[in-house]
VOPAGU-2260 file (C-alpha; in pm, 1 decimal, decimal comma):
REM VOPAGU-2260
SITE   aa  ch    i         X         Y         Z
SITE  UNK   A    0   -8414,1   -3686,0    3647,2
SITE  UNK   A    1   -8499,1   -3540,5    3287,5
SITE  UNK   A    2   -8436,8   -3155,0    3459,5
SITE  UNK   A    3   -8119,7   -3249,5    3614,7
SITE  UNK   A    4   -7942,3   -3456,3    3298,4
SITE  UNK   A    5   -8080,2   -3087,3    3065,4
SITE  UNK   A    6   -7918,7   -2878,6    3350,4
SITE  UNK   A    7   -7613,1   -3136,8    3364,7
SITE  UNK   A    8   -7589,6   -3103,9    2980,3
SITE  UNK   A    9   -7626,4   -2723,3    2934,8
SITE  UNK   A   10   -7407,3   -2668,7    3251,5
SITE  UNK   A   11   -7152,2   -2877,1    3111,3
SITE  UNK   A   12   -7141,4   -2736,8    2777,1
SITE  UNK   A   13   -7138,4   -2366,2    2899,1
SITE  UNK   A   14   -6855,9   -2503,0    3086,8
SITE  UNK   A   15   -6679,0   -2624,4    2807,6
SITE  UNK   A   16   -6741,2   -2306,7    2621,9
SITE  UNK   A   17   -6591,7   -2110,1    2871,7
SITE  UNK   A   18   -6296,5   -2318,0    2879,5
SITE  UNK   A   19   -6246,4   -2336,5    2517,9
SITE  UNK   A   20   -6281,4   -1928,8    2537,3
SITE  UNK   A   21   -6028,5   -1919,2    2754,3
SITE  UNK   A   22   -5776,2   -2172,2    2595,0
SITE  UNK   A   23   -5830,1   -1991,1    2325,4
SITE  UNK   A   24   -5786,2   -1627,3    2474,8
SITE  UNK   A   25   -5448,5   -1797,1    2569,4
SITE  UNK   A   26   -5365,4   -1894,5    2222,2
SITE  UNK   A   27   -5416,3   -1565,8    2088,1
SITE  UNK   A   28   -5213,0   -1395,6    2402,2
SITE  UNK   A   29   -4949,3   -1650,9    2364,0
SITE  UNK   A   30   -4926,8   -1546,9    1947,9
SITE  UNK   A   31   -4938,4   -1232,5    2029,6
SITE  UNK   A   32   -4650,2   -1226,4    2275,5
SITE  UNK   A   33   -4445,9   -1395,5    2014,4
SITE  UNK   A   34   -4528,9   -1141,0    1737,3
SITE  UNK   A   35   -4430,8    -859,9    1962,3
SITE  UNK   A   36   -4114,6   -1051,1    2110,0
SITE  UNK   A   37   -3965,9   -1099,2    1786,9
SITE  UNK   A   38   -4087,4    -750,3    1646,2
SITE  UNK   A   39   -3863,3    -622,7    1924,5
SITE  UNK   A   40   -3591,6    -886,4    1879,4
SITE  UNK   A   41   -3600,5    -757,9    1517,9
SITE  UNK   A   42   -3572,0    -413,2    1623,7
SITE  UNK   A   43   -3303,2    -443,5    1884,4
SITE  UNK   A   44   -3069,3    -644,7    1599,4
SITE  UNK   A   45   -3175,4    -371,8    1378,0
SITE  UNK   A   46   -3078,9     -74,3    1591,4
SITE  UNK   A   47   -2764,5    -258,8    1789,2
SITE  UNK   A   48   -2681,0    -490,2    1527,2
SITE  UNK   A   49   -2369,4    -712,8    1519,0
SITE  UNK   A   50   -2059,9    -584,9    1492,4
SITE  UNK   A   51   -1663,5    -729,3    1490,6
SITE  UNK   A   52   -1405,6    -510,0    1590,6
SITE  UNK   A   53   -1065,1    -558,9    1448,3
SITE  UNK   A   54    -763,1    -558,2    1683,5
SITE  UNK   A   55    -591,3    -323,4    1469,9
SITE  UNK   A   56    -621,7    -138,0    1141,6
SITE  UNK   A   57    -345,0      24,6     922,7
SITE  UNK   A   58    -317,5     310,5     727,0
SITE  UNK   A   59     -92,2     498,5     487,2
SITE  UNK   A   60      13,8     837,1     606,8
SITE  UNK   A   61    -307,3    1096,3     537,3
SITE  UNK   A   62    -473,0     802,9     367,3
SITE  UNK   A   63    -866,5     872,6     394,6
SITE  UNK   A   64   -1094,2     622,2     530,4
SITE  UNK   A   65   -1432,9     530,9     718,6
SITE  UNK   A   66   -1552,8     392,0    1035,9
SITE  UNK   A   67   -1589,3      63,5     843,1
SITE  UNK   A   68   -1213,4      -1,1     872,4
SITE  UNK   A   69   -1246,0     -72,2    1224,4
SITE  UNK   A   70   -1503,0    -333,2    1170,5
SITE  UNK   A   71   -1437,1    -682,3    1023,5
SITE  UNK   A   72   -1827,7    -777,9    1028,1
SITE  UNK   A   73   -2104,5    -499,5     991,5
SITE  UNK   A   74   -2484,9    -610,9    1030,6
SITE  UNK   A   75   -2794,3    -385,2    1053,4
SITE  UNK   A   76   -2553,5     -87,6    1249,7
SITE  UNK   A   77   -2620,3     258,2    1237,7
SITE  UNK   A   78   -2270,9     364,8    1224,5
SITE  UNK   A   79   -2361,4     725,5    1286,5
SITE  UNK   A   80   -2407,0     619,6    1621,0
SITE  UNK   A   81   -2031,2     484,6    1678,1
SITE  UNK   A   82   -1809,0     687,4    1834,8
SITE  UNK   A   83   -1439,5     692,0    1730,8
SITE  UNK   A   84   -1209,4     864,3    2023,3
SITE  UNK   A   85    -874,7     921,1    1915,3
SITE  UNK   A   86    -561,6    1054,2    2140,9
SITE  UNK   A   87    -449,9    1398,5    2207,7
SITE  UNK   A   88    -115,0    1358,0    2008,1
SITE  UNK   A   89    -309,9    1168,5    1726,3
SITE  UNK   A   90    -161,0    1296,0    1376,2
SITE  UNK   A   91    -211,4    1093,8    1057,5
SITE  UNK   A   92      82,3    1232,0     909,9
SITE  UNK   A   93     319,8    1093,2    1154,1
SITE  UNK   A   94     397,1     756,5    1137,4
SITE  UNK   A   95     336,2     525,5    1459,2
SITE  UNK   A   96      64,0     343,7    1682,0
SITE  UNK   A   97    -251,1     529,5    1803,3
SITE  UNK   A   98    -454,4     378,6    2084,9
SITE  UNK   A   99    -824,6     417,9    1986,3
SITE  UNK   A  100   -1170,4     377,7    2185,9
SITE  UNK   A  101   -1448,9     279,0    1986,2
SITE  UNK   A  102   -1781,2     369,6    2179,0
SITE  UNK   A  103   -2090,3     128,8    2132,6
SITE  UNK   A  104   -2435,2     183,9    2299,0
SITE  UNK   A  105   -2201,7     337,0    2611,3
SITE  UNK   A  106   -1967,0      79,0    2596,9
SITE  UNK   A  107   -1610,2      94,5    2520,3
SITE  UNK   A  108   -1404,4    -107,5    2302,3
SITE  UNK   A  109    -998,8    -103,6    2258,0
SITE  UNK   A  110    -807,1    -157,0    1920,8
SITE  UNK   A  111    -554,3      25,4    1769,0
SITE  UNK   A  112    -442,2     236,0    1444,0
SITE  UNK   A  113    -122,0     213,1    1317,0
SITE  UNK   A  114      42,5     486,1    1042,3
SITE  UNK   A  115     328,2     376,2     808,0
SITE  UNK   A  116     477,2     542,6     562,7
SITE  UNK   A  117     577,7     309,6     225,5
SITE  UNK   A  118     547,1     587,1     -15,1
SITE  UNK   A  119     828,8     699,6    -179,9
SITE  UNK   A  120     839,6    1082,2    -313,2
SITE  UNK   A  121     743,0    1153,3    -655,7
SITE  UNK   A  122    1069,9    1294,2    -779,4
SITE  UNK   A  123    1119,9    1462,9   -1122,6
SITE  UNK   A  124    1447,7    1584,2   -1253,7
SITE  UNK   A  125    1607,0    1763,3   -1537,6
SITE  UNK   A  126    1937,9    1844,3   -1695,1
SITE  UNK   A  127    2197,4    2061,1   -1570,2
SITE  UNK   A  128    2405,4    2314,2   -1790,5
SITE  UNK   A  129    2696,9    2470,6   -1619,8
SITE  UNK   A  130    3026,8    2661,8   -1723,4
SITE  UNK   A  131    3371,0    2511,8   -1619,5
SITE  UNK   A  132    3418,0    2532,0   -1216,0
SITE  UNK   A  133    3099,5    2665,5   -1150,2
SITE  UNK   A  134    2889,7    2519,6    -821,6
SITE  UNK   A  135    2599,4    2293,6    -830,0
SITE  UNK   A  136    2377,7    2138,1    -534,5
SITE  UNK   A  137    2133,4    1833,2    -561,0
SITE  UNK   A  138    1862,5    2083,8    -553,9
SITE  UNK   A  139    1953,6    2237,1    -921,5
SITE  UNK   A  140    1839,4    1929,1   -1100,6
SITE  UNK   A  141    1502,4    1906,6    -913,4
SITE  UNK   A  142    1215,6    2038,8   -1098,7
SITE  UNK   A  143     915,4    1927,1    -825,7
SITE  UNK   A  144     901,7    1667,8    -553,3
SITE  UNK   A  145     602,9    1601,9    -375,4
SITE  UNK   A  146     556,6    1373,5     -71,3
SITE  UNK   A  147     218,1    1224,5      82,2
SITE  UNK   A  148     332,6    1309,3     406,7
SITE  UNK   A  149     258,8    1716,7     292,8
SITE  UNK   A  150     614,6    1745,2     405,4
SITE  UNK   A  151     884,7    1898,3     190,4
SITE  UNK   A  152    1122,8    1606,6      28,2
SITE  UNK   A  153    1506,8    1628,9     152,8
SITE  UNK   A  154    1740,4    1610,2    -176,5
SITE  UNK   A  155    2089,3    1530,9    -175,7
SITE  UNK   A  156    2313,8    1326,7    -421,3
SITE  UNK   A  157    2258,6     940,4    -388,1
SITE  UNK   A  158    2507,2     823,8    -115,4
SITE  UNK   A  159    2541,1     430,9    -204,0
SITE  UNK   A  160    2605,4     515,0    -573,8
SITE  UNK   A  161    2849,6     310,8    -678,3
SITE  UNK   A  162    3074,5     253,4   -1036,2
SITE  UNK   A  163    3128,4     -87,2   -1217,6
SITE  UNK   A  164    3314,6    -243,3    -980,0
SITE  UNK   A  165    3155,2    -125,7    -640,5
SITE  UNK   A  166    3400,2     183,2    -604,2
SITE  UNK   A  167    3151,6     451,9    -446,2
SITE  UNK   A  168    3051,3     742,6    -679,5
SITE  UNK   A  169    3080,0    1108,6    -540,1
SITE  UNK   A  170    2895,6    1306,6    -759,9
SITE  UNK   A  171    3040,4    1641,6    -615,8
SITE  UNK   A  172    3288,7    1845,8    -698,7
SITE  UNK   A  173    3295,2    1811,2   -1106,3
SITE  UNK   A  174    3459,3    2071,5   -1264,4
SITE  UNK   A  175    3586,4    1984,0   -1613,8
SITE  UNK   A  176    3362,2    1986,9   -1913,6
SITE  UNK   A  177    3203,0    1695,2   -2018,3
SITE  UNK   A  178    2874,4    1514,7   -1953,0
SITE  UNK   A  179    2835,0    1338,2   -1652,9
SITE  UNK   A  180    2570,5    1107,2   -1516,8
SITE  UNK   A  181    2447,3    1220,2   -1206,9
SITE  UNK   A  182    2198,1    1035,9    -938,0
SITE  UNK   A  183    1969,5    1248,6    -694,1
SITE  UNK   A  184    1775,8    1096,2    -409,1
SITE  UNK   A  185    1417,4    1237,0    -256,3
SITE  UNK   A  186    1393,9    1094,5      74,3
SITE  UNK   A  187    1090,2    1141,5     328,7
SITE  UNK   A  188    1100,9    1162,6     715,9
SITE  UNK   A  189    1046,9     779,4     696,4
SITE  UNK   A  190    1328,1     700,1     502,0
SITE  UNK   A  191    1163,2     600,5     144,4
SITE  UNK   A  192    1398,3     716,0    -127,9
SITE  UNK   A  193    1288,1     791,0    -539,9
SITE  UNK   A  194    1645,0     719,9    -691,2
SITE  UNK   A  195    1666,5     900,5   -1035,9
SITE  UNK   A  196    1902,0     967,1   -1292,7
SITE  UNK   A  197    2004,9    1284,8   -1494,2
SITE  UNK   A  198    2272,6    1481,9   -1658,4
SITE  UNK   A  199    2532,4    1742,3   -1577,0
SITE  UNK   A  200    2675,1    1919,9   -1835,1
SITE  UNK   A  201    2956,9    2128,2   -1799,1
SITE  UNK   A  202    3057,2    2353,2   -2095,5
SITE  UNK   A  203    3356,1    2578,1   -2164,8
SITE  UNK   A  204    3294,8    2975,0   -2107,4
SITE  UNK   A  205    3153,9    3130,3   -2417,7
SITE  UNK   A  206    2995,1    2780,2   -2494,5
SITE  UNK   A  207    2617,0    2701,6   -2570,7
SITE  UNK   A  208    2445,1    2387,7   -2552,9
SITE  UNK   A  209    2425,6    2161,8   -2842,1
SITE  UNK   A  210    2054,7    2210,9   -2943,6
SITE  UNK   A  211    1800,2    1973,1   -3014,9
SITE  UNK   A  212    1864,3    1710,2   -3286,3
SITE  UNK   A  213    1609,2    1826,7   -3508,9
SITE  UNK   A  214    1748,2    2176,6   -3507,4
SITE  UNK   A  215    2100,6    2068,6   -3581,0
SITE  UNK   A  216    2124,6    1740,1   -3794,2
SITE  UNK   A  217    2528,8    1755,7   -3844,8
SITE  UNK   A  218    2582,2    1715,1   -3493,8
SITE  UNK   A  219    2796,9    1415,9   -3418,3
SITE  UNK   A  220    2608,3    1119,5   -3302,2
SITE  UNK   A  221    2572,1    1034,1   -2946,9
SITE  UNK   A  222    2866,4     937,2   -2769,5
SITE  UNK   A  223    2793,5     547,1   -2660,8
SITE  UNK   A  224    2983,0     456,3   -2341,0
SITE  UNK   A  225    3222,7     197,6   -2290,8
SITE  UNK   A  226    3102,3     -28,8   -1999,9
SITE  UNK   A  227    3320,6    -272,4   -1884,7
SITE  UNK   A  228    3052,2    -555,6   -1805,8
SITE  UNK   A  229    2851,2    -444,0   -2074,9
SITE  UNK   A  230    2557,8    -194,4   -2110,1
SITE  UNK   A  231    2223,1    -176,9   -1990,0
SITE  UNK   A  232    2017,7    -323,2   -2216,8
SITE  UNK   A  233    1816,7    -625,5   -2106,5
SITE  UNK   A  234    1539,6    -860,0   -2168,7
SITE  UNK   A  235    1249,9    -639,1   -2086,2
SITE  UNK   A  236     998,6    -924,7   -2229,5
SITE  UNK   A  237    1103,9   -1133,9   -1925,2
SITE  UNK   A  238    1179,3    -894,0   -1635,9
SITE  UNK   A  239    1039,1    -547,9   -1452,7
SITE  UNK   A  240    1273,3    -378,1   -1311,2
SITE  UNK   A  241    1216,4    -300,4    -925,3
SITE  UNK   A  242    1577,5    -125,6    -883,7
SITE  UNK   A  243    1814,7       2,2   -1157,2
SITE  UNK   A  244    2149,8      -9,1   -1019,6
SITE  UNK   A  245    2357,0      92,7   -1362,3
SITE  UNK   A  246    2533,8     460,7   -1335,5
SITE  UNK   A  247    2562,0     627,4   -1695,5
SITE  UNK   A  248    2427,9     327,6   -1885,9
SITE  UNK   A  249    2673,5     101,2   -1731,0
SITE  UNK   A  250    2581,5    -267,5   -1582,7
SITE  UNK   A  251    2785,9    -353,2   -1291,8
SITE  UNK   A  252    3013,0    -641,3   -1172,7
SITE  UNK   A  253    2832,6    -959,1   -1135,6
SITE  UNK   A  254    3061,2   -1002,4    -781,4
SITE  UNK   A  255    2806,9    -750,2    -653,0
SITE  UNK   A  256    2487,1    -937,7    -661,7
SITE  UNK   A  257    2450,1    -931,2    -317,5
SITE  UNK   A  258    2602,0    -619,8    -204,8
SITE  UNK   A  259    2260,4    -386,6    -242,4
SITE  UNK   A  260    2049,5    -265,6      71,0
SITE  UNK   A  261    1815,5     -45,6    -118,0
SITE  UNK   A  262    1652,2    -348,8    -254,1
SITE  UNK   A  263    1576,6    -523,8      81,1
SITE  UNK   A  264    1441,8    -183,8     140,7
SITE  UNK   A  265    1172,4    -178,6     -69,5
SITE  UNK   A  266    1140,8    -510,2     -29,3
SITE  UNK   A  267    1013,2    -460,8     324,4
SITE  UNK   A  268     805,7    -152,4     209,0
SITE  UNK   A  269     605,6    -325,2      -3,7
SITE  UNK   A  270     566,0    -604,9     248,4
SITE  UNK   A  271     429,9    -380,1     511,0
SITE  UNK   A  272     204,9    -225,1     227,2
SITE  UNK   A  273      31,6    -550,9      60,5
SITE  UNK   A  274     -35,3    -658,7     471,1
SITE  UNK   A  275    -230,0    -353,8     475,8
SITE  UNK   A  276    -395,3    -351,8     174,1
SITE  UNK   A  277    -497,1    -708,9     240,4
SITE  UNK   A  278    -620,5    -621,3     607,9
SITE  UNK   A  279    -902,5    -440,7     480,3
SITE  UNK   A  280   -1040,4    -748,1     235,1
SITE  UNK   A  281   -1165,9    -909,9     604,0
SITE  UNK   A  282   -1023,8   -1260,7     469,6
SITE  UNK   A  283   -1071,8   -1557,3     614,6
SITE  UNK   A  284    -771,0   -1834,5     685,2
SITE  UNK   A  285    -408,7   -1794,1     727,4
SITE  UNK   A  286    -217,5   -1541,3     525,4
SITE  UNK   A  287     135,2   -1633,2     359,9
SITE  UNK   A  288     353,0   -1390,5     156,9
SITE  UNK   A  289     629,9   -1498,7     -83,8
SITE  UNK   A  290     885,1   -1237,1    -203,7
SITE  UNK   A  291    1106,1   -1371,8    -488,8
SITE  UNK   A  292    1406,9   -1159,1    -549,2
SITE  UNK   A  293    1565,7   -1198,1    -912,3
SITE  UNK   A  294    1905,6   -1034,2   -1007,0
SITE  UNK   A  295    1854,0    -897,9   -1401,7
SITE  UNK   A  296    2165,5    -924,0   -1608,1
SITE  UNK   A  297    2233,1    -758,0   -1899,7
SITE  UNK   A  298    2191,0    -919,4   -2239,4
SITE  UNK   A  299    2567,1    -996,1   -2249,9
SITE  UNK   A  300    2550,2   -1184,9   -1921,6
SITE  UNK   A  301    2874,7    -981,2   -1781,7
SITE  UNK   A  302    2671,3    -747,8   -1605,2
SITE  UNK   A  303    2405,1    -669,4   -1347,3
SITE  UNK   A  304    2155,1    -457,6   -1449,2
SITE  UNK   A  305    1921,2    -427,0   -1077,0
SITE  UNK   A  306    1670,1    -645,5    -957,7
SITE  UNK   A  307    1308,0    -772,9    -995,8
SITE  UNK   A  308    1084,6    -795,4    -713,9
SITE  UNK   A  309     787,8   -1062,4    -743,6
SITE  UNK   A  310     545,3   -1091,5    -460,8
SITE  UNK   A  311     270,6   -1336,8    -390,8
SITE  UNK   A  312      -7,5   -1286,0    -147,1
SITE  UNK   A  313    -274,0   -1598,5     -61,1
SITE  UNK   A  314    -467,5   -1741,9     194,4
SITE  UNK   A  315    -470,2   -2102,6     341,8
SITE  UNK   A  316    -841,1   -2225,8     412,6
SITE  UNK   A  317    -786,4   -2628,8     556,9
SITE  UNK   A  318    -518,2   -2748,1     268,6
SITE  UNK   A  319    -623,0   -2530,6     -18,7
SITE  UNK   A  320    -457,8   -2173,4    -116,3
SITE  UNK   A  321    -626,3   -1874,1    -237,2
SITE  UNK   A  322    -402,7   -1652,8    -436,7
SITE  UNK   A  323    -512,0   -1316,4    -357,7
SITE  UNK   A  324    -233,8   -1104,4    -547,4
SITE  UNK   A  325      91,5   -1197,4    -767,8
SITE  UNK   A  326     254,5    -951,0    -897,8
SITE  UNK   A  327     579,4    -743,0    -960,0
SITE  UNK   A  328     690,0    -391,9    -871,9
SITE  UNK   A  329     836,0    -118,2   -1098,8
SITE  UNK   A  330    1101,8     135,9   -1040,7
SITE  UNK   A  331     830,7     353,6    -961,9
SITE  UNK   A  332     697,0     159,3    -702,5
SITE  UNK   A  333     387,0      64,3    -873,2
SITE  UNK   A  334     224,4    -294,8    -898,9
SITE  UNK   A  335     238,6    -494,9   -1216,5
SITE  UNK   A  336     -38,4    -747,7   -1156,7
SITE  UNK   A  337     -58,8   -1094,6   -1310,6
SITE  UNK   A  338    -341,4   -1177,6   -1043,0
SITE  UNK   A  339    -581,5    -928,9    -863,1
SITE  UNK   A  340    -852,1   -1082,5    -730,9
SITE  UNK   A  341    -967,2    -822,4    -528,0
SITE  UNK   A  342    -858,3    -512,2    -739,3
SITE  UNK   A  343    -604,3    -392,1    -497,7
SITE  UNK   A  344    -463,7     -56,5    -625,2
SITE  UNK   A  345    -116,4     -35,7    -771,3
């Protein structure tokens, strides 16, 4: 009896130890499997990462960009392994929509790249001095003109120029002596225009141009133009000009308030531009854009100097609006910000 008891006790003890060892090995195995699985999952996430591809991307003509632009979310991803395939007709200097194929781990995703041109040419003018009845062209007034497309500017006299009462001004054919205000337009292939004003000075044969004031202190004072609706002085502390509609220093009639297509073109271009720039911020929420146009009158209030354009871009989340940018454009197309939350370019 004692022998049996001793045998059963020893046998059960061994069995228990064996079971504990088996259980211990299983537990250790589970832990190791968990560690290895977690490691491989982490490695997989590190290698493959998480990407969110935009349905479309917009850039300016000849704008430099990187692969990141196509993604609204990038986590632990090696973009060197991401392939971007462009169509055969892709040309960064030509506006248009181009289908794009993005390949990640041998799987293809479709998106599109939209190229726009909202930038007007950079134009520099000079006064032109000629003799009576001499011929001249729009190009004679140009010092330089450069466009972001890399192509040559189209130079011409401004075709939509008007006088104080809205009558069309024709800048060709001046022959008599005098000083004439001339507006030159530089255009690109997309229709962006830069319109600047300069002077045509016509002298009699044998006359020379009057030297600068510092060299001729006795010369007659500059003649102040007689303007039907007042001159082009206005409150520059209150307003920023986006488009100057004056010619020869004279304001135009108040009746011409709505008669301007150029400011509409400027508004549409800037809308495209701000939406493009905001797209790169990957903001969440519903975007809203306000365009506010104001006709600027001169100090006398009798005439219009031009137009002020204010743009307010904001995003709605729930009931709250977050203002991203609030700014006005100047005549050079540059943004003058009062709010610029994400340091958008001017």
